[in-house]
C-alpha angles and dihedrals in degrees: 000000000000114000129191119208122186135194132181132246118245120287143174093044095302121135096218138028115218091213094057094043090052092046088052090058095058116112121236087252138028107190106299091349120106105209122211120177136198139186118229124199117241089244135119090211102042105031103076094046088052091048093048091049090052092050090050090051096047105030089209130194090206131033123191116180115197128201141177120247106180097196094057124096098196144043104272120206105205119222102178134046115191130207095241137107113196113150125199091192132020121271120237091278091053093253117143109177121189130201093349129132124250085219119019106232093008125134118285089245150348130217121225113256094214119097095262100179093046089051092053091047089051092050090051090049088053088054092246123139105253140166137182106238128205097191128052087185122236101274127097094296092062090041089057093043092052091043090052095051094042089053090053094048100040096042094039089233112174097223120114113223146189148152135249122198116203133190126245122279117258092252089056100048122088118232112300094006119126121266142158127212116257093242092052092053091049090049090049090053088054093050092052092049092050097049091043093052091049100044124068118216133005120279 
């Protein structure tokens, strides 16, 4: 199976993005999975065209988008993408939308088509901090998650998709702030991919 995994470029004045650094650590193969990766801009305007171009290039059976959520202390498997853009800070293009849809006239929400509960259980079994999350926020991460699932639904693309939020790296986090080591995040991504490829449906 071909798999596409994406990470975001740095944003908010930071020099690195934990999601991208971890995605870059992934090997070309994980068991029977052929891994392709792509970098997405932290931009409302540019992220979805970049994602769609990567999907066209790879033709994956599975897509996992990964983003950094600095306030989180665990790997968060996202369940719900909402049709809302509402930015607390500007994106990398200076855009800061409020109360606007990702897709005008689109459904209010989409659910991930990855086995989210099984993924969380597998992360716990690997002794990694993990949670099932019911909100991907309303910044570019949710924008990409919603766009991914809308693309699959509206184009009737057969891939299964989902989103994983990861904490900051230790070198990014201020004293006392949550973080997870880079190797742990990369291992977590691999665990989610393996269980997603082996499990049919979302539970």
